[in-house]
C-alpha positions, 0 to 999 in steps of 0.5 A: 252737571256736564254738558253734552258738548263739554264731553266731546271737547275733552275728548277731543283735547285729550286726542288732540294732546295724545296726538301731540305726544306721539308727534314728539316721541316721533321726532325724538326718535327721529333725531336720536336716530339721525345723531346716531348715523352721524356719530357712526359715519364721523367715525368711520373714514370714507370707504373710497378714500380709504380704499384708494389709499390702502390700494395706492400704498400696495402698489407702492409696496410692489413696485419697490418690491419689483425694483429690488428684485427681491428673491421669494424669500426676501419678498415674503419676508418684506410682505410680513414686515409691512403687513405686521407693522401696518396692523401694529399702526393701525391699532395704535392709532384706533386707540387715539381718542377722536379728537387726537392731534394730527401730530400725534398721528404722524408721530405714530406713523412715522414711528412704525415706517421706520421700524419696518424700514430698518427691518426691511433693510436687514433682509436686503443685499448691499445693491438693494440697500442702495436702491431701497435708500433711493427709492425712500428718499424719492417717495419723501420727497415725492410726498413732500411735493404732494403736501405742499400741492395740498396746502396752496390748494387751502390757502387758494380755495 
């Protein structure tokens, strides 16, 4: 025969196991949620950084457009070429695996930038082409300097 105190102990043990199971399930669910948040955060670049780059690119494109003194049809074509090439490059980049080498991403961007440059060059007159070449060289130099500075920062830090 079971003693009355034993049945109470069995109930307590069962209740204790049930609570332990609930805690374990809660911890596992929390861990799954946390991991999914981390994966989502990894997949998306920081919004501020992305927005800042976009704004900077647009600003540079607008400055170049102003320096070229484009007519309305030229300006419309210029905007269309940049937009189309940017979208194509972005689609291609998004199709890459997350761990794709940086050099591969660079090659994609370079390909689409060169395509955009040649298309833009075709819509410009001779004087505008001269300005465009000079401005593109200036941008290349500035980019090289930025990369150098960035490298210095990484080596020091």
